[in-house]
N, C-alpha and C positions, 0 to 999 in steps of 0.2 A: 221354319228353322231349317236352313239348308246347310248341311254339314257334309262337306265333300269327302272327308275321311272318317265318317262316323262309324264305319264297320271295322276299322283296323286300329284306330288310335284310342288309347286310354288317356283321357285328358288329365291334366295335372291336378285340378281340384278334386275330381272324383278319386284319383289315386291317393290324394291326401286323406280323403274320407275313408278309403279302404284300408289305409295303414293305421287307423285309429285302434286303440287297445281292444282286446277281444271281449269275451263274454262277461256279463255282469258289470260292465263299465258304469251303467247308470244306476246301480244300487245306491240308495241313499245311506250314508253313514249314520250309525246310531251312537248316542252318547256324545261326550264332549270332544270337540275337534273334528275336522273332516276325515281323519283316518279311523275314527271310532275307538271304542274302549278296549278292544281285544289286544292282548300282548302275547308274543311267543317267546320273548327273552328280554333281558335288560342288559345294557352295557354301561357300566359306571353310572348306574341308576337311571339311564336313559332307556325308555321302552322301545322295543322293536315291534311295530304294530302288526297285528294279525292280518289286517287288510293289505299291508305291504307284502307280507309273506304269501298271501293268496295270489296277489297280482304277479309276484315274481315266479311262483310255481306255474301259473297259467302261461306266462310268456317264456319262461326259461325251459320248462319241461313239457309245455303244451299239454298239461294235465291239470285238472282241478285238484285243489289241495286235498279234498277228501279221498282222491284216488291215488295219492302218493303212497309208496311203500314206506316203512319206517326208515330205511336207509336214505331214500330220496328226500323225505321230510327233514332228516338230520342234515343232509347236504344243503338243502335250500336255506335252512336256518344258519348253518355255518357260513355259507356264501354271503348272506345278509350281514352277519356279524363282521366278516372281513371287510365288506364294502363300507359298512358304517365306520369301522375303525379308521380306514383309509380316508374317508370323507372328513371325519373329525380331525385327523392329522392335517389335512389340507386346510381346514378352517383355522386351526391353531397357528399354522404357518403363514396365514394371510393370503393364500392362493386366490380366493374369490375376489380379492381386491386388485388383482392384476388385470389390466385392461383386456387382454386377449381372452382370458378365462371368463371374465365378467361378461364380455360380449357373447361368447359361446353359450354360457348359461342362459343369457337373456334370449338368444335365438332359439335355443331348445325349448324354453318356456313358451315363447310365441308360437312355435311350430306345433307343440303339443296342444295348446289351447285352440289353435286354428283347426287342427284335425278333429278335436272333440266338437267344436262348433259346427264344422261341416257335417260330421256324422249325425249330430243331433238334428240339424236342419233337414237332412235327407230322411231321417227316421220320421220326422213330423210332416214332411212334404214328399211322400213317395211318388214315383212315376205312376200316373193313372192309366187305365186301359185306353181311355179316349186319347190321351197324349201319345201313347205308343202307337195306336192305330193311325193317328194323323201323321206322325213321322214316317211310319211305314209307307203310307200312301204317297207321301211327298217324295220319298226316295225310291219308289217302285221302278221308275224308268231306269235307274242306275243298276237295279238288280236284274233287269230283263236284257242281259247281254247276249250277243250272238256267239255261236260256236262255229268253228270252221274245220273242215277236213281237207288237208292239203298235202302236197308233196313238194320237195324242193331239191335243187341241185346246188351244192356249195362248191365254189371255185375260188382259186387263188387270185385271179386277175380279172379285170373288166373285159379284156379281149377274149378270154376263155368263155366268159358268160355270154358275150355277144355271139360267139361261135355256136353255143348251145341254142340260143334263141333262133339263130338262122337255121339250125338243123330242125328245130321244132316247126318253123315256118315251112320247111320243105317236106314235113310229114313224118318226121322221126317220132318214135314212141318215147314219151316222157320217162316212164319207169326204166326203160332200157338205157336211155342216156344217163339217168341217175346212177345206175349200176356201173356204167362204163367210166363216167367222168367225175362224179361227185367225190369231194375229199372229206365230206362229213360222215358221221357215224351211221346216218340213215341210208347211205349210198347202197349198201348191199340189199336193202329192202325196197329198192326203187325210190328212195327219197321219202318214204311214207312217214308223215308226222302224226297220223291219227287225228282225233278230234282235240281241239284246244280252243281256248279263248284268246282273243287278240291281246288282252292285257298280260297274258303269260309270256308273250314274245317281246323281243327288243323293239323299240319304237319304229324304226324304218321298216322292219319286216311287218309289224302289225298294221302300219298305215297302208302298206301295199296290199295286204290281204283284205282289209276293209274296203278298198276301192275296186276290188276285182269282182267279176261276175262268175257264178258257178260254171265250171267247165272250161274256164279260160286260163291261160298262163301269162305271166308277166311279159309285156312287150319290151321292157327295159330292165336291165340288171339292177338289183337292189343291194346297196352296200350297207353292211353292218360291221361291227368290230370283229366279226368272225370271218369276213370275206365277202365275196360277191355271190348273190343268190338269184336263181331263176326259180320262180314259184308257180305251181299249178294248183288252183283252187278247185277241188273236186265237188265239194258240196258245202252248204252252210245251213244252219238252222237256228231258230230263236230258242234260247235257253229259258225254260220256265223259272220264274223267280221263286225263292224259298218262301214258305209260308211265314206268317208273323211269328209263330211259336219258335220256328227254327232260328230266328234272329232276335228273339226277345231279349236276351242278355245284352246284345250290342245296342239295341234300341233303348233299353233301360239306362245303360251308361250314358248314352247321348242325351236323353231327356234329363237325367240327373245333372249332367254337366251344364246344360243350359239353365236349369233351375239354380244351380250354385253360382254360375256366372251372373245371373240376374240379381241374386241375393247380395253377392259381394258388390256388384255395381250400385245397388241401392244403399249399402253401407257407405260406399265411397261418395255417393252423391250427397248423403246427409252429413258427411264429415267436413270439418274445416281443415283443409290441407294446404300447407304453405311449404314450398320447396325452398331450401336454403343451400 
């Protein structure tokens, strides 16, 4: 499984699973009906389920129902009553039969069920240690990036850059030229950029640094959106990759993404789909 952006992207399906409702989602309801028998209030003889109250408390207050203060509990119940009254008014006025609202309700239902299905699937099919290790080993070359220690002289025109290169060819000191001529913020420090990875630089600059040998300076001016650069590569070194534990979370997300993609693909393969 080659995932070029596996360390930076949070794929959609995994994000869907992560957005699924919080604690105690999988608790099985007791008593008649999926919401269970508990009631915290009635509105025109219609019960407000305790399970709905608990879910609202957990998601609205980020607090378990048992940990709510008396005032917070009263506020949650009052909010549920108000929401229920508004929803009943919408039902009585026929709003659910309007096409836009009906479509939105159906989309919310589908998304909720999809999130729940994704979460359940990942709970039952977690990323295994062998899978994490295999993905880590597969992507290890990408983690073993080089670091470079360089200086540069930033100039406004190509002619000025060529003039600097000619001065270097004649034996001038790079740091002194940087202090004299560079228009960049590193000029006063002799153009010193310290240690950096090529990926942290704009592409033309990075490409030039990768092609250079330690102790050399660029024989041609390098143009970026910032101007014209003359670069001196002082030293390079191979950066040691992070250990598996350091990137475990990213690896887990990547493995979960692949598992979900494979699962959804299997559902799609088994379905009879006709586009119209």
